[in-house]
N, CA, C and O atoms as a printed pandas DataFrame, in Angstrom:
     atom_number atom_name residue_name chain_id  residue_number  x_coord  y_coord  z_coord
0              1         N          MET        A               1   -3.726   46.294  -96.809
1              2        CA          MET        A               1   -2.304   46.293  -97.077
2              3         C          MET        A               1   -1.649   45.269  -96.150
3              4         O          MET        A               1   -2.012   45.164  -94.979
4              5         N          ASP        A               2   -0.700   44.528  -96.668
5              6        CA          ASP        A               2    0.001   43.537  -95.865
6              7         C          ASP        A               2    1.378   44.069  -95.448
7              8         O          ASP        A               2    1.736   45.204  -95.764
8              9         N          GLU        A               3    2.139   43.237  -94.738
9             10        CA          GLU        A               3    3.455   43.655  -94.235
10            11         C          GLU        A               3    4.391   44.061  -95.366
11            12         O          GLU        A               3    5.148   45.022  -95.234
12            13         N          MET        A               4    4.341   43.325  -96.486
13            14        CA          MET        A               4    5.222   43.636  -97.607
14            15         C          MET        A               4    4.863   44.993  -98.209
15            16         O          MET        A               4    5.751   45.758  -98.585
16            17         N          GLY        A               5    3.591   45.290  -98.302
17            18        CA          GLY        A               5    3.176   46.595  -98.817
18            19         C          GLY        A               5    3.639   47.732  -97.926
19            20         O          GLY        A               5    4.051   48.785  -98.414
20            21         N          ILE        A               6    3.572   47.519  -96.616
21            22        CA          ILE        A               6    4.044   48.542  -95.675
22            23         C          ILE        A               6    5.551   48.711  -95.798
23            24         O          ILE        A               6    6.063   49.830  -95.752
24            25         N          ALA        A               7    6.259   47.598  -95.955
25            26        CA          ALA        A               7    7.716   47.661  -96.107
26            27         C          ALA        A               7    8.093   48.398  -97.388
27            28         O          ALA        A               7    9.030   49.197  -97.389
28            29         N          GLU        A               8    7.372   48.136  -98.480
29            30        CA          GLU        A               8    7.653   48.825  -99.742
30            31         C          GLU        A               8    7.346   50.314  -99.648
31            32         O          GLU        A               8    8.002   51.133 -100.291
32            33         N          LEU        A               9    6.357   50.654  -98.855
33            34        CA          LEU        A               9    5.954   52.053  -98.703
34            35         C          LEU        A               9    6.939   52.842  -97.838
35            36         O          LEU        A               9    7.288   53.976  -98.165
36            37         N          THR        A              10    7.382   52.240  -96.740
37            38        CA          THR        A              10    8.233   52.977  -95.785
38            39         C          THR        A              10    9.723   52.720  -95.973
39            40         O          THR        A              10   10.545   53.511  -95.509
40            41         N          GLY        A              11   10.083   51.641  -96.638
41            42        CA          GLY        A              11   11.487   51.265  -96.801
42            43         C          GLY        A              11   12.381   52.298  -97.456
43            44         O          GLY        A              11   13.528   52.445  -97.032
44            45         N          PRO        A              12   11.920   53.022  -98.466
45            46        CA          PRO        A              12   12.798   53.998  -99.112
46            47         C          PRO        A              12   13.253   55.150  -98.195
47            48         O          PRO        A              12   14.193   55.868  -98.536
48            49         N          PHE        A              13   12.614   55.327  -97.065
49            50        CA          PHE        A              13   12.940   56.454  -96.191
50            51         C          PHE        A              13   13.892   56.081  -95.054
51            52         O          PHE        A              13   14.337   56.955  -94.309
52            53         N          GLY        A              14   14.204   54.812  -94.919
53            54        CA          GLY        A              14   15.125   54.382  -93.865
54            55         C          GLY        A              14   14.988   52.890  -93.620
55            56         O          GLY        A              14   14.067   52.244  -94.119
56            57         N          ASN        A              15   15.911   52.359  -92.849
57            58        CA          ASN        A              15   15.900   50.921  -92.553
58            59         C          ASN        A              15   14.806   50.584  -91.544
59            60         O          ASN        A              15   14.586   51.310  -90.575
60            61         N          ILE        A              16   14.131   49.470  -91.795
61            62        CA          ILE        A              16   13.041   49.003  -90.940
62            63         C          ILE        A              16   13.575   47.914  -90.023
63            64         O          ILE        A              16   14.304   47.025  -90.462
64            65         N          VAL        A              17   13.208   47.988  -88.742
65            66        CA          VAL        A              17   13.581   46.946  -87.786
66            67         C          VAL        A              17   12.466   45.908  -87.715
67            68         O          VAL        A              17   12.714   44.721  -87.927
68            69         N          THR        A              18   11.239   46.343  -87.419
69            70        CA          THR        A              18   10.106   45.428  -87.335
70            71         C          THR        A              18    8.850   46.088  -87.890
71            72         O          THR        A              18    8.715   47.311  -87.908
72            73         N          ILE        A              19    7.939   45.235  -88.339
73            74        CA          ILE        A              19    6.608   45.679  -88.762
74            75         C          ILE        A              19    5.606   44.792  -88.048
75            76         O          ILE        A              19    5.684   43.566  -88.132
76            77         N          LYS        A              20    4.672   45.403  -87.350
77            78        CA          LYS        A              20    3.624   44.659  -86.646
78            79         C          LYS        A              20    2.284   45.145  -87.185
79            80         O          LYS        A              20    1.831   46.244  -86.862
80            81         N          LEU        A              21    1.660   44.316  -88.005
81            82        CA          LEU        A              21    0.350   44.626  -88.550
82            83         C          LEU        A              21   -0.689   44.074  -87.580
83            84         O          LEU        A              21   -0.686   42.879  -87.284
84            85         N          VAL        A              22   -1.563   44.920  -87.092
85            86        CA          VAL        A              22   -2.558   44.514  -86.099
86            87         C          VAL        A              22   -3.731   43.866  -86.817
87            88         O          VAL        A              22   -4.335   44.458  -87.711
88            89         N          ARG        A              23   -4.050   42.618  -86.402
89            90        CA          ARG        A              23   -5.102   41.845  -87.047
90            91         C          ARG        A              23   -6.150   41.411  -86.031
91            92         O          ARG        A              23   -5.872   41.309  -84.836
92            93         N          ASP        A              24   -7.363   41.156  -86.528
93            94        CA          ASP        A              24   -8.430   40.601  -85.711
94            95         C          ASP        A              24   -8.067   39.160  -85.364
95            96         O          ASP        A              24   -7.612   38.411  -86.229
96            97         N          LYS        A              25   -8.261   38.767  -84.113
97            98        CA          LYS        A              25   -7.873   37.426  -83.675
98            99         C          LYS        A              25   -8.678   36.329  -84.361
99           100         O          LYS        A              25   -8.147   35.253  -84.636
100          101         N          VAL        A              26   -9.933   36.585  -84.637
101          102        CA          VAL        A              26  -10.806   35.560  -85.211
102          103         C          VAL        A              26  -10.693   35.515  -86.730
103          104         O          VAL        A              26  -10.405   34.465  -87.305
104          105         N          SER        A              27  -10.920   36.649  -87.373
105          106        CA          SER        A              27  -10.962   36.668  -88.835
106          107         C          SER        A              27   -9.582   36.829  -89.479
107          108         O          SER        A              27   -9.428   36.577  -90.674
108          109         N          LYS        A              28   -8.592   37.240  -88.709
109          110        CA          LYS        A              28   -7.228   37.480  -89.194
110          111         C          LYS        A              28   -7.139   38.628  -90.198
111          112         O          LYS        A              28   -6.124   38.782  -90.877
112          113         N          LYS        A              29   -8.203   39.437  -90.292
113          114        CA          LYS        A              29   -8.183   40.598  -91.176
114          115         C          LYS        A              29   -7.483   41.757  -90.470
115          116         O          LYS        A              29   -7.545   41.882  -89.247
116          117         N          SER        A              30   -6.828   42.587  -91.242
117          118        CA          SER        A              30   -6.145   43.753  -90.689
118          119         C          SER        A              30   -7.161   44.710  -90.082
119          120         O          SER        A              30   -8.241   44.919  -90.636
120          121         N          LYS        A              31   -6.806   45.291  -88.934
121          122        CA          LYS        A              31   -7.684   46.268  -88.297
122          123         C          LYS        A              31   -7.457   47.679  -88.844
123          124         O          LYS        A              31   -8.151   48.618  -88.455
124          125         N          GLY        A              32   -6.496   47.823  -89.737
125          126        CA          GLY        A              32   -6.297   49.115  -90.385
126          127         C          GLY        A              32   -5.157   49.938  -89.818
127          128         O          GLY        A              32   -4.995   51.104  -90.181
128          129         N          TYR        A              33   -4.367   49.353  -88.936
129          130        CA          TYR        A              33   -3.197   50.083  -88.452
130          131         C          TYR        A              33   -2.053   49.131  -88.164
131          132         O          TYR        A              33   -2.244   47.929  -87.980
132          133         N          ALA        A              34   -0.859   49.702  -88.131
133          134        CA          ALA        A              34    0.334   48.890  -87.932
134          135         C          ALA        A              34    1.367   49.705  -87.159
135          136         O          ALA        A              34    1.262   50.926  -87.035
136          137         N          PHE        A              35    2.358   48.999  -86.649
137          138        CA          PHE        A              35    3.486   49.626  -85.964
138          139         C          PHE        A              35    4.739   49.286  -86.756
139          140         O          PHE        A              35    5.032   48.117  -87.008
140          141         N          VAL        A              36    5.472   50.322  -87.146
141          142        CA          VAL        A              36    6.706   50.130  -87.889
142          143         C          VAL        A              36    7.832   50.716  -87.049
143          144         O          VAL        A              36    7.802   51.892  -86.685
144          145         N          GLU        A              37    8.810   49.897  -86.749
145          146        CA          GLU        A              37    9.963   50.359  -85.972
146          147         C          GLU        A              37   11.118   50.611  -86.934
147          148         O          GLU        A              37   11.545   49.719  -87.667
148          149         N          MET        A              38   11.609   51.839  -86.915
149          150        CA          MET        A              38   12.715   52.230  -87.787
150          151         C          MET        A              38   14.015   52.240  -86.970
151          152         O          MET        A              38   13.990   52.322  -85.742
152          153         N          THR        A              39   15.142   52.156  -87.672
153          154        CA          THR        A              39   16.420   52.103  -86.969
154          155         C          THR        A              39   16.785   53.416  -86.298
155          156         O          THR        A              39   17.439   53.421  -85.255
156          157         N          THR        A              40   16.364   54.536  -86.893
157          158        CA          THR        A              40   16.715   55.839  -86.321
158          159         C          THR        A              40   15.482   56.741  -86.263
159          160         O          THR        A              40   14.504   56.540  -86.983
160          161         N          LEU        A              41   15.561   57.722  -85.397
161          162        CA          LEU        A              41   14.499   58.719  -85.294
162          163         C          LEU        A              41   14.417   59.528  -86.588
163          164         O          LEU        A              41   13.331   59.921  -87.015
164          165         N          GLU        A              42   15.550   59.770  -87.196
165          166        CA          GLU        A              42   15.591   60.533  -88.452
166          167         C          GLU        A              42   14.820   59.798  -89.554
167          168         O          GLU        A              42   14.108   60.429  -90.336
168          169         N          ALA        A              43   14.955   58.481  -89.620
169          170        CA          ALA        A              43   14.229   57.692  -90.620
170          171         C          ALA        A              43   12.728   57.775  -90.370
171          172         O          ALA        A              43   11.946   57.915  -91.310
172          173         N          ALA        A              44   12.325   57.689  -89.096
173          174        CA          ALA        A              44   10.904   57.796  -88.759
174          175         C          ALA        A              44   10.357   59.171  -89.121
175          176         O          ALA        A              44    9.239   59.282  -89.624
176          177         N          GLU        A              45   11.131   60.209  -88.871
177          178        CA          GLU        A              45   10.697   61.568  -89.218
178          179         C          GLU        A              45   10.594   61.738  -90.729
179          180         O          GLU        A              45    9.726   62.469  -91.207
180          181         N          ASN        A              46   11.466   61.075  -91.489
181          182        CA          ASN        A              46   11.389   61.128  -92.954
182          183         C          ASN        A              46   10.094   60.489  -93.453
183          184         O          ASN        A              46    9.450   61.010  -94.364
184          185         N          VAL        A              47    9.718   59.366  -92.857
185          186        CA          VAL        A              47    8.470   58.698  -93.239
186          187         C          VAL        A              47    7.284   59.618  -92.966
187          188         O          VAL        A              47    6.390   59.749  -93.802
188          189         N          ILE        A              48    7.278   60.248  -91.807
189          190        CA          ILE        A              48    6.178   61.153  -91.452
190          191         C          ILE        A              48    6.120   62.327  -92.418
191          192         O          ILE        A              48    5.046   62.684  -92.901
192          193         N          ALA        A              49    7.277   62.929  -92.700
193          194        CA          ALA        A              49    7.312   64.097  -93.581
194          195         C          ALA        A              49    6.804   63.757  -94.985
195          196         O          ALA        A              49    6.138   64.576  -95.618
196          197         N          GLU        A              50    7.112   62.567  -95.467
197          198        CA          GLU        A              50    6.752   62.211  -96.839
198          199         C          GLU        A              50    5.366   61.569  -96.979
199          200         O          GLU        A              50    4.705   61.753  -98.001
200          201         N          LEU        A              51    4.919   60.817  -95.961
201          202        CA          LEU        A              51    3.705   60.023  -96.147
202          203         C          LEU        A              51    2.498   60.455  -95.324
203          204         O          LEU        A              51    1.375   60.078  -95.658
204          205         N          ASN        A              52    2.685   61.222  -94.274
205          206        CA          ASN        A              52    1.560   61.599  -93.418
206          207         C          ASN        A              52    0.558   62.445  -94.203
207          208         O          ASN        A              52    0.913   63.469  -94.786
208          209         N          GLY        A              53   -0.690   62.003  -94.207
209          210        CA          GLY        A              53   -1.743   62.738  -94.901
210          211         C          GLY        A              53   -1.962   62.326  -96.343
211          212         O          GLY        A              53   -2.867   62.849  -96.993
212          213         N          THR        A              54   -1.157   61.396  -96.870
213          214        CA          THR        A              54   -1.346   60.952  -98.251
214          215         C          THR        A              54   -2.500   59.953  -98.333
215          216         O          THR        A              54   -2.842   59.300  -97.346
216          217         N          MET        A              55   -3.092   59.843  -99.515
217          218        CA          MET        A              55   -4.204   58.924  -99.748
218          219         C          MET        A              55   -3.682   57.627 -100.351
219          220         O          MET        A              55   -2.926   57.634 -101.323
220          221         N          ILE        A              56   -4.106   56.501  -99.749
221          222        CA          ILE        A              56   -3.808   55.183 -100.309
222          223         C          ILE        A              56   -5.075   54.355 -100.216
223          224         O          ILE        A              56   -5.603   54.139  -99.125
224          225         N          LYS        A              57   -5.564   53.889 -101.360
225          226        CA          LYS        A              57   -6.778   53.070 -101.426
226          227         C          LYS        A              57   -7.943   53.715 -100.669
227          228         O          LYS        A              57   -8.561   53.073  -99.820
228          229         N          ASP        A              58   -8.238   54.959 -100.970
229          230        CA          ASP        A              58   -9.350   55.701 -100.380
230          231         C          ASP        A              58   -9.215   55.924  -98.876
231          232         O          ASP        A              58  -10.211   56.193  -98.205
232          233         N          LYS        A              59   -8.015   55.818  -98.341
233          234        CA          LYS        A              59   -7.791   56.074  -96.917
234          235         C          LYS        A              59   -6.649   57.062  -96.767
235          236         O          LYS        A              59   -5.672   57.036  -97.516
236          237         N          VAL        A              60   -6.798   57.931  -95.782
237          238        CA          VAL        A              60   -5.746   58.915  -95.493
238          239         C          VAL        A              60   -4.791   58.314  -94.459
239          240         O          VAL        A              60   -5.220   57.866  -93.396
240          241         N          LEU        A              61   -3.503   58.308  -94.775
241          242        CA          LEU        A              61   -2.516   57.792  -93.831
242          243         C          LEU        A              61   -2.297   58.787  -92.701
243          244         O          LEU        A              61   -2.097   59.979  -92.936
244          245         N          GLU        A              62   -2.338   58.294  -91.504
245          246        CA          GLU        A              62   -2.007   59.110  -90.329
246          247         C          GLU        A              62   -0.833   58.426  -89.649
247          248         O          GLU        A              62   -0.955   57.311  -89.141
248          249         N          ILE        A              63    0.297   59.104  -89.648
249          250        CA          ILE        A              63    1.524   58.508  -89.131
250          251         C          ILE        A              63    2.014   59.334  -87.945
251          252         O          ILE        A              63    2.143   60.555  -88.032
252          253         N          ASN        A              64    2.282   58.648  -86.842
253          254        CA          ASN        A              64    2.756   59.297  -85.616
254          255         C          ASN        A              64    3.955   58.537  -85.073
255          256         O          ASN        A              64    4.158   57.362  -85.378
256          257         N          ILE        A              65    4.736   59.224  -84.269
257          258        CA          ILE        A              65    5.816   58.560  -83.542
258          259         C          ILE        A              65    5.277   58.161  -82.184
259          260         O          ILE        A              65    4.753   58.992  -81.442
260          261         N          GLN        A              66    5.410   56.888  -81.864
261          262        CA          GLN        A              66    4.989   56.369  -80.565
262          263         C          GLN        A              66    6.235   56.224  -79.714
263          264         O          GLN        A              66    7.108   55.404  -79.998
264          265         N          GLU        A              67    6.303   57.019  -78.686
265          266        CA          GLU        A              67    7.447   56.921  -77.780
266          267         C          GLU        A              67    7.372   55.606  -77.024
267          268         O          GLU        A              67    6.288   55.134  -76.681
268          269         N          ASP        A              68    8.525   55.024  -76.770
269          270        CA          ASP        A              68    8.560   53.791  -75.987
270          271         C          ASP        A              68    8.072   54.075  -74.585
271          272         O          ASP        A              68    8.520   55.018  -73.933
272          273         N          LEU        A              69    7.150   53.251  -74.130
273          274        CA          LEU        A              69    6.658   53.389  -72.770
274          275         C          LEU        A              69    7.674   52.787  -71.819
275          276         O          LEU        A              69    8.315   51.788  -72.145
276          277         N          PRO        A              70    7.826   53.384  -70.645
277          278        CA          PRO        A              70    8.774   52.787  -69.708
278          279         C          PRO        A              70    8.302   51.397  -69.316
279          280         O          PRO        A              70    7.114   51.166  -69.091
280          281         N          SER        A              71    9.247   50.483  -69.239
281          282        CA          SER        A              71    8.865   49.114  -68.897
282          283         C          SER        A              71    8.484   49.037  -67.432
283          284         O          SER        A              71    9.032   49.741  -66.583
284          285         N          LYS        A              72    7.530   48.163  -67.160
285          286        CA          LYS        A              72    7.081   48.001  -65.788
286          287         C          LYS        A              72    8.168   47.293  -64.991
287          288         O          LYS        A              72    8.789   46.352  -65.485
288          289         N          PRO        A              73    8.398   47.733  -63.778
289          290        CA          PRO        A              73    9.407   47.030  -62.990
290          291         C          PRO        A              73    8.928   45.621  -62.669
291          292         O          PRO        A              73    7.758   45.390  -62.364
292          293         N          LYS        A              74    9.857   44.702  -62.748
293          294        CA          LYS        A              74    9.512   43.314  -62.468
294          295         C          LYS        A              74    9.361   43.131  -60.973
295          296         O          LYS        A              74   10.115   43.691  -60.177
296          297         N          SER        A              75    8.383   42.345  -60.615
297          298        CA          SER        A              75    8.179   42.044  -59.207
298          299         C          SER        A              75    9.297   41.135  -58.732
299          300         O          SER        A              75    9.682   40.184  -59.413
300          301         N          VAL        A              76    9.801   41.442  -57.573
301          302        CA          VAL        A              76   10.862   40.625  -57.005
302          303         C          VAL        A              76   10.298   39.930  -55.784
303          304         O          VAL        A              76    9.850   40.565  -54.829
304          305         N          TYR        A              77   10.331   38.628  -55.840
305          306        CA          TYR        A              77    9.844   37.844  -54.721
306          307         C          TYR        A              77   11.042   37.211  -54.019
307          308         O          TYR        A              77   11.922   36.627  -54.651
308          309         N          HIS        A              78   11.049   37.340  -52.729
309          310        CA          HIS        A              78   12.115   36.744  -51.941
310          311         C          HIS        A              78   11.533   35.590  -51.149
311          312         O          HIS        A              78   10.475   35.706  -50.531
312          313         N          LYS        A              79   12.245   34.474  -51.179
313          314        CA          LYS        A              79   11.803   33.348  -50.378
314          315         C          LYS        A              79   12.125   33.655  -48.925
315          316         O          LYS        A              79   13.223   34.098  -48.590
316          317         N          GLN        A              80   11.167   33.415  -48.099
317          318        CA          GLN        A              80   11.398   33.622  -46.678
318          319         C          GLN        A              80   11.776   32.288  -46.055
319          320         O          GLN        A              80   11.243   31.237  -46.411
320          321         N          ALA        A              81   12.699   32.360  -45.128
321          322        CA          ALA        A              81   13.109   31.130  -44.451
322          323         C          ALA        A              81   11.944   30.623  -43.625
323          324         O          ALA        A              81   11.329   31.374  -42.868
324          325         N          SER        A              82   11.650   29.364  -43.774
325          326        CA          SER        A              82   10.549   28.793  -43.011
326          327         C          SER        A              82   11.111   27.934  -41.892
327          328         O          SER        A              82   12.253   27.477  -41.940
328          329         N          SER        A              83   10.290   27.732  -40.903
329          330        CA          SER        A              83   10.720   26.916  -39.774
330          331         C          SER        A              83   10.578   25.436  -40.083
331          332         O          SER        A              83   11.080   24.594  -39.338
332          333         N          LYS        A              84    9.900   25.115  -41.173
333          334        CA          LYS        A              84    9.719   23.724  -41.546
334          335         C          LYS        A              84   10.984   23.213  -42.241
335          336         O          LYS        A              84   11.619   23.951  -42.994
336          337         N          PRO        A              85   11.348   21.965  -41.991
337          338        CA          PRO        A              85   12.478   21.407  -42.729
338          339         C          PRO        A              85   12.092   21.205  -44.191
339          340         O          PRO        A              85   10.920   20.995  -44.503
340          341         N          LEU        A              86   13.062   21.266  -45.071
341          342        CA          LEU        A              86   12.787   21.128  -46.489
342          343         C          LEU        A              86   12.333   19.717  -46.857
343          344         O          LEU        A              86   11.525   19.552  -47.772
344          345         N          SER        A              87   12.829   18.712  -46.171
345          346        CA          SER        A              87   12.406   17.359  -46.472
346          347         C          SER        A              87   11.902   16.692  -45.191
347          348         O          SER        A              87   12.263   17.082  -44.081
348          349         N          LYS        A              88   11.075   15.697  -45.377
349          350        CA          LYS        A              88   10.535   14.989  -44.219
350          351         C          LYS        A              88   11.625   14.109  -43.619
351          352         O          LYS        A              88   12.447   13.551  -44.346
352          353         N          PRO        A              89   11.632   13.985  -42.308
353          354        CA          PRO        A              89   12.612   13.077  -41.709
354          355         C          PRO        A              89   12.242   11.640  -42.047
355          356         O          PRO        A              89   11.065   11.283  -42.094
356          357         N          LYS        A              90   13.258   10.826  -42.281
357          358        CA          LYS        A              90   13.014    9.444  -42.632
358          359         C          LYS        A              90   12.624    8.647  -41.396
359          360         O          LYS        A              90   13.145    8.865  -40.303
360          361         N          ARG        A              91   11.695    7.717  -41.597
361          362        CA          ARG        A              91   11.296    6.864  -40.484
362          363         C          ARG        A              91   12.346    5.776  -40.290
363          364         O          ARG        A              91   12.923    5.282  -41.258
364          365         N          PRO        A              92   12.584    5.415  -39.067
365          366        CA          PRO        A              92   13.556    4.343  -38.871
366          367         C          PRO        A              92   13.004    3.018  -39.404
367          368         O          PRO        A              92   11.813    2.733  -39.278
368          369         N          ARG        A              93   13.878    2.224  -39.995
369          370        CA          ARG        A              93   13.488    0.928  -40.518
370          371         C          ARG        A              93   13.862   -0.167  -39.542
371          372         O          ARG        A              93   14.878   -0.109  -38.849
372          373         N          LEU        A              94   13.035   -1.124  -39.518
373          374        CA          LEU        A              94   13.330   -2.275  -38.668
374          375         C          LEU        A              94   14.191   -3.251  -39.460
375          376         O          LEU        A              94   13.903   -3.556  -40.618
376          377         N          SER        A              95   15.215   -3.720  -38.839
377          378        CA          SER        A              95   16.049   -4.711  -39.520
378          379         C          SER        A              95   15.599   -6.097  -39.136
379          380         O          SER        A              95   15.218   -6.296  -37.983
380          381         N          ARG        A              96   15.617   -7.038  -39.996
381          382        CA          ARG        A              96   15.172   -8.409  -39.733
382          383         C          ARG        A              96   16.308   -9.324  -39.564
383          384         O          ARG        A              96   16.110  -10.517  -39.335
């Protein structure tokens, strides 16, 4: 199933934000699962209630809600003042 097929399957139950079909990096074939982001929790629950456990092309659909994982805090690096000057001192030039 491609992205359009997933959209046609889940679209009637609520608005879709994104669809991420997981594919093999080399062959580009689908690995058999996808992530669908719906606009509301209610829309996601409607999809689960209507489609979880149904058969499509000899496969049973298993649909779950994946809670957003907390984002990792970004590392904060502070520049430390160094004793070295930022630029090299210029050498004096001889005038002719």
